[in-house]
N, CA and C of each residue as an Amber inpcrd file, in Angstrom:
protein
   222
  24.5760000  31.6080000  -2.1020000  23.4160000  31.5210000  -1.2480000
  23.7770000  30.6590000  -0.0430000  23.4540000  31.1110000   1.1660000
  23.7410000  30.2880000   2.3380000  22.4750000  29.6130000   2.8320000
  22.6430000  28.6570000   3.7250000  21.5260000  27.8280000   4.1720000
  20.4400000  28.6280000   4.8620000  20.7660000  29.7590000   5.4620000
  19.7550000  30.5500000   6.1430000  18.8080000  31.2490000   5.1760000
  19.1490000  31.3080000   3.9050000  18.3050000  31.9990000   2.9400000
  17.3190000  31.0820000   2.2360000  17.3930000  29.7950000   2.4780000
  16.4770000  28.8460000   1.8610000  15.7430000  28.1260000   2.9700000
  14.4390000  28.0330000   2.8440000  13.6630000  27.4030000   3.9050000
  12.5030000  26.6290000   3.3200000  12.0150000  25.6820000   4.1030000
  10.7900000  24.9610000   3.7900000   9.6840000  25.6300000   4.5820000
   8.6460000  26.0320000   3.9150000   7.5090000  26.6430000   4.5890000
   6.3600000  25.6540000   4.5860000   5.7840000  25.4160000   5.7440000
   4.6190000  24.5480000   5.8550000   3.4120000  25.4380000   6.0950000
   2.4160000  25.2900000   5.2490000   1.2430000  26.1550000   5.3050000
   0.0260000  25.4140000   5.8280000  -0.8180000  26.1490000   6.5190000
  -2.1690000  25.7070000   6.8380000  -3.0440000  26.2850000   5.7310000
  -3.4470000  25.4510000   4.7860000  -4.1960000  25.9630000   3.6450000
  -5.5880000  26.4410000   4.0280000  -6.1040000  25.9990000   5.1680000
  -7.3880000  26.5050000   5.6360000  -7.3150000  27.9760000   5.9830000
  -6.2110000  28.3840000   6.6040000  -6.0530000  29.7880000   6.9870000
  -5.1080000  30.5430000   6.0550000  -4.4530000  29.8100000   5.1450000
  -3.4910000  30.3960000   4.2000000  -2.3480000  31.1030000   4.9160000
  -1.9460000  30.5550000   6.0630000  -0.8440000  31.1390000   6.8280000
   0.3030000  30.1460000   6.9370000   1.5160000  30.6810000   6.9730000
   2.6920000  29.8540000   7.2090000   2.6880000  29.4180000   8.6640000
   2.8010000  28.1230000   8.9020000   2.7850000  27.5840000  10.2560000
   4.1880000  27.3040000  10.7810000   5.0670000  26.8100000   9.9130000
   6.4090000  26.4070000  10.3240000   7.3890000  26.7830000   9.2180000
   8.5450000  27.2930000   9.5950000   9.6310000  27.5360000   8.6580000
  10.8250000  26.7050000   9.0940000  11.3090000  25.8470000   8.2020000
  12.4480000  24.9780000   8.4890000  13.6380000  25.4650000   7.6750000
  14.7240000  25.8080000   8.3430000  15.9230000  26.3190000   7.6670000
  16.9620000  25.2110000   7.5290000  17.5850000  25.1090000   6.3540000
  18.6420000  24.1200000   6.2080000  19.1280000  23.9230000   4.7960000
  18.2200000  23.7560000   3.8340000  18.6510000  23.5320000   2.4570000
  19.3260000  24.7820000   1.8970000  20.2970000  24.5680000   1.0170000
  20.9740000  25.6910000   0.3660000  20.5830000  25.8100000  -1.1060000
  19.4920000  25.1760000  -1.4740000  18.9560000  25.2480000  -2.8250000
  17.4650000  25.0010000  -2.7800000  16.7900000  25.1460000  -3.9120000
  15.3430000  24.9400000  -3.9440000  14.9500000  23.5360000  -3.4830000
  13.8460000  23.4530000  -2.7710000  13.3030000  22.1720000  -2.3110000
  12.3830000  21.6360000  -3.4000000  12.6500000  20.4010000  -3.8440000
  11.8820000  19.8000000  -4.9260000  10.7510000  18.9130000  -4.4420000
  10.9150000  18.2980000  -3.2690000   9.9470000  17.3000000  -2.8510000
   9.8460000  17.2610000  -1.3330000   8.6500000  16.9780000  -0.8430000
   8.4210000  16.7910000   0.5920000   7.5200000  15.5810000   0.7920000
   7.6590000  14.9320000   1.9340000   6.8110000  13.7830000   2.2500000
   6.6870000  13.6730000   3.7630000   5.4510000  13.5740000   4.2600000
   5.1950000  13.4260000   5.6910000   5.1680000  11.9550000   6.0750000
   5.6220000  11.6560000   7.2920000   5.4970000  10.3010000   7.8240000
   4.0160000  10.0310000   8.1070000   3.6140000   8.7550000   8.1840000
   2.2040000   8.4400000   8.4300000   1.6370000   9.0680000   9.7120000
   2.4770000   9.2560000  10.7240000   1.9940000   9.8510000  11.9800000
   2.1510000  11.3740000  12.0150000   2.6190000  11.9630000  10.9100000
   2.8120000  13.4150000  10.7820000   3.7960000  14.0030000  11.7930000
   4.6940000  13.1910000  12.3110000   5.7070000  13.6890000  13.2470000
   7.0150000  14.0210000  12.5500000   7.2410000  13.4510000  11.3580000
   8.4810000  13.6620000  10.6130000   8.1650000  14.1440000   9.2040000
   9.1170000  14.8490000   8.6390000   9.0170000  15.3220000   7.2650000
  10.3530000  15.0530000   6.5940000  10.3130000  14.5400000   5.3690000
  11.5380000  14.3670000   4.5900000  11.4510000  15.3090000   3.3920000
  12.5910000  15.9710000   3.0930000  12.6460000  16.9150000   1.9780000
  13.8560000  16.6010000   1.1050000  13.7370000  16.9260000  -0.1780000
  14.8720000  16.7750000  -1.0930000  15.0790000  18.0900000  -1.8240000
  16.3310000  18.2960000  -2.2960000  16.6760000  19.6170000  -2.8050000
  17.7100000  19.5780000  -3.9190000  17.7890000  20.7000000  -4.6200000
  18.8380000  20.9270000  -5.6120000  20.2210000  20.9030000  -4.9710000
  20.3060000  21.1260000  -3.6550000  21.6040000  21.1320000  -2.9670000
  22.1750000  19.7310000  -2.7560000  21.5470000  18.7200000  -3.3680000
  22.0040000  17.3150000  -3.3160000  21.8900000  16.7080000  -1.9280000
  20.9150000  17.1620000  -1.1460000  20.6820000  16.5610000   0.1630000
  19.2370000  16.1100000   0.3010000  19.0830000  15.1060000   1.1540000
  17.7820000  14.6950000   1.6720000  17.8410000  14.9990000   3.1530000
  16.8410000  15.6780000   3.6630000  16.8200000  16.0420000   5.0810000
  15.5840000  15.4600000   5.7440000  15.7930000  14.9440000   6.9610000
  14.7080000  14.4390000   7.7910000  14.4990000  15.4340000   8.9170000
  13.2640000  15.8770000   9.0920000  12.9200000  16.9060000  10.0730000
  11.9720000  16.3460000  11.1200000  12.1550000  16.7570000  12.3560000
  11.1790000  16.5100000  13.4110000  10.2240000  17.6940000  13.4210000
   8.9460000  17.4370000  13.2220000   7.9810000  18.5290000  13.2520000
   7.6270000  18.9250000  14.6800000   7.9200000  18.0500000  15.6340000
   7.6960000  18.3950000  17.0440000   8.6980000  19.4430000  17.5100000
   9.9800000  19.2430000  17.1480000  11.0290000  20.1750000  17.5840000
  11.3460000  21.2200000  16.5170000  10.8660000  20.9940000  15.2950000
  11.1470000  21.8470000  14.1380000  12.6470000  21.9290000  13.8550000
  13.3330000  20.8010000  14.0740000  14.7840000  20.7080000  13.8560000
  15.0870000  19.6570000  12.7990000  16.2280000  19.8410000  12.1380000
  16.7520000  18.8750000  11.1870000  17.3860000  17.7320000  11.9650000
  16.9030000  16.5100000  11.7470000  17.3690000  15.3430000  12.5030000
  18.5280000  14.6450000  11.7930000  18.4150000  14.4810000  10.4690000
  19.4220000  13.7620000   9.6850000  19.5910000  14.4640000   8.3370000
  20.8350000  14.4980000   7.8480000  21.1170000  15.0090000   6.5020000
  21.8470000  13.9150000   5.7320000  21.3090000  13.5380000   4.5810000
  21.9760000  12.6120000   3.6730000  22.5360000  13.4420000   2.5260000
  23.8600000  13.4260000   2.3640000  24.5100000  14.1960000   1.3010000
  24.8150000  13.2560000   0.1280000  24.3380000  13.6300000  -1.0380000
  24.4900000  12.8100000  -2.2290000  25.3110000  13.5570000  -3.2740000
  25.6180000  12.8890000  -4.3750000  26.4530000  13.5070000  -5.4080000
  25.6410000  14.2670000  -6.4530000  24.3070000  14.1630000  -6.3780000
  23.4370000  14.8200000  -7.3590000  22.1910000  15.3720000  -6.6790000
  21.5460000  16.3290000  -7.3220000  20.2710000  16.8050000  -6.7840000
  19.2580000  15.6600000  -6.6870000  18.3980000  15.7430000  -5.7100000
  17.3700000  14.7240000  -5.4920000  16.0270000  15.3380000  -5.8670000
  15.3760000  14.7530000  -6.8530000  14.1470000  15.3310000  -7.3810000
  12.9110000  14.9140000  -6.6010000  12.9200000  13.7110000  -6.0120000
  11.6970000  13.2650000  -5.3540000  12.0030000  12.2940000  -4.2270000
  11.2400000  12.4230000  -3.1480000  11.2690000  11.4710000  -2.0400000
   9.8350000  11.0540000  -1.7690000   9.6850000   9.9370000  -1.0670000
   8.3070000   9.5600000  -0.7180000   8.0420000   8.1650000  -0.8220000
């Protein structure tokens, strides 16, 4: 599986529509957490990475590569 096949989808539950798709993880995403100002998102995955995303640019800002899957951030 390559990184383009796994994505984080952010939904507007009021409209039940996908608002943003973030591409980067190469495994299932286990956890997400928004910054207090809702400008950043941190995600963790089976691919043993933690990723920090800018929701303004919808880009991956930082990748932390670890030796094991990360089950939870926040």
